[in-house]
N, C-alpha and C positions, 0 to 999 in steps of 0.2 A: 889317309887322314880320317879320323873318326868324327862323329857329330859333335863331340865335346870341344875339339880343338880347331875345327875348320870354321870358316866364315859362313854366314847365310848367303847362298848363291842365287843371284837373280840374273836371268837372261832376258834381254829385250830383242824382239824381232819384229818383222813386218815386211810387206812387199816394198818394191822400189818406190821411193819418194813418199812413203807412208807417214814419215815423221819420227821414225825410230831413233835417229841420231839426235833429234831435238829432245826426246825423252831421256836418252842417255846423257846428253849434256846437262839436262835439268838435274838429274841425280848428282852429277859432278858438282854443280853449283850448290847443292845442298850439303856438300862435304863428303859424299860417298866416294869410295875408290872405284873408278870406272875404267874399263879397258875395251878396246874396239877390235873385233876380230879382223876387219879389213886392214886396219893399221898394223896389226901384228903380221898379217900375211904380206903386206907391202914391205915391211922391214926385212922379213925373211927372204923375200924375193930378191932383195938387193945384196944378200950375202953371196960372195963370189961362187961358192960351190953350187948354190941353188940357181943362180943366174946361168951358170954354165950348163946345168941340166935342162933348164927351160929353153935355152938357145939350141941345144942339141935336139930337143923334141920338136920345137916349133920354127926353127930357122932364124938366121941372123937378121932378117928384115924387121924383127920386132925390137932390135937394138940399134936404132939409128945413131944414138950417141953413146954415152957411157952407162946409161941406165935403160932398163926395159921400158918400152912405150906401152904402158898399161892400157891405153885406149885402143891401140892397134891389136894388142893381144886379146882384149875383151871382145872386139868385133869378130876376131877369128874363132874364139871358143864359143861365143853365144850362138853362132850359126852352125855349130858342129858338135853334137852331144858327145861324140867319141873324143874330140880334142878337149872338150871341157872336162871329161873324166880323167884324161891324162894329166891335165893341169892340177885337178883336185888330188889325184894320187900323189903328186909331188908335194903339194903345199899342205894339205889337211893334216897329215900326221905330225908335221913340224909345228903347225899352229896349235894343235891340241896339246902337244908336249909343252909348248910355251905357256899355254893357259894353265896346265897342271902345275907348272913351276910357280906361276903367279898365285895360284890358290895355296900352295904349300908355304910360300915365303911371306904372305901378307900377315900383318897384325890387325887388320881391319875386322870388325864384326860383321860387316856386309861387304860383299864383292859383286860388282855389277859388270856384266859383259854385254856388249851389243853384238849380236850374231845374226846377220842377214839370213843365212841358210840354216838356222837352228833346226827346224823340223825336217828340212830336206835331207840333212845329214844325221837325223835321228839322235840329236844331242839333248833333247828335252828332259830325258830322265837323269841327266847329270846336274840338274838344277833344282833348287827348292821352289822356285817360282818362275814361271814363264809368262812374260807379258807380251802380247801381240798388239801392235799398232796397225790400224787399217784406215784407209780412206777410199773414196770412190775413184773410179777409173779416170774420170775427167780431171780430177785433181792430180792424179799421178802423171798423166800426160803433160798437163800444163806446167807442173813443177819441174819435171825432167827437161822439158823444152827450155825453160828458163835457166836451170842449173847447169845442164850438160851440153846445151846447144845441139842436141841430136834431132834428126828429122823424125816426124811422127811415125813413119813406118818402122823405123828402128826401135823406137820407144815401145810401140805395141808388141813388136817381136820379143823384146826383153821382158815385158810384163807377162806375156803368154808363156814364156819359157819357165816362169816361176810357179811354185805351188799356188793354187788359188787361195784367195782370202777365206773362202768358205772352209776349205780344208784346214787352214792355219787356225781359224777360230775354234774349230772342234778340238784341236790339240792343245790350245793355250789354257792356262789357268785363269788369266784375266785378259779381256779384250777391251781396247780403248779406241773409240772412233775419233778420227782427226780430220773432220771435214770443215772445221771452223778456223779461228785465228790461233796464233801461237800462244797468246795469253789465255785463251780458252783451254788449250791443251795443258798448259801449266797448271791451271786451276783444277783440272781433273786429277792431275798428279798430286797436288796438294791435298785434295780430298782423300786420295787413296793412301797416302803415306802413313797415317796412323795405323791403318789396317795392316800394311806391310810389316811395320815394326813389331806387331803382335804375333806374326806368324811363327810357327815352329818349323824347325828343320825336318826334312824328310830323310828317308834312307835313299840316297842317290847313288848312281852308278859312277865308277871311275871313268873320267872322260877319255882315258887312253884305252879303255876296254869296250867302248861302244862299237 
């Protein structure tokens, strides 16, 4: 798809509990078409052929009922980089293919994707604008404790397994600090929106060829 026919592509990323989903949801509330990479991966994971491949790779213990226990699988792969790579090798090509289909099929002028591992997977060059949301470590820990009911050691382990905020900020086009309230974050987005709408498309790389 060339620059004349494709939508303006926006990627939202950030560390764990940074507020990236709040920003993606805010775009959706403004009428933008928004898709979530984790939701795409979740749907793909429930497809019978993919489920069978994951069970074959990681064992039947991650399937206590009729669907994969994502929490159990998450604990398994976060503690083992080799297992994480195996899971990514199964899911990422399928997720990228679905994202490409969404780009090709949309009639929207703007298309927004929330992608937690945007920079880790080198996908930033497939988007016209990369927005990184960041917050301090204390906020991350407190938010994950409240949201996911994980113990503090597990949370810190997951934070440390991700690319650092410093590295993400260097790669992003726009960085937004989220150390305040949700309404303050929304106001920052409102202030930014007129600028976003004026931006021109870049020469981006095909997401399937990264």
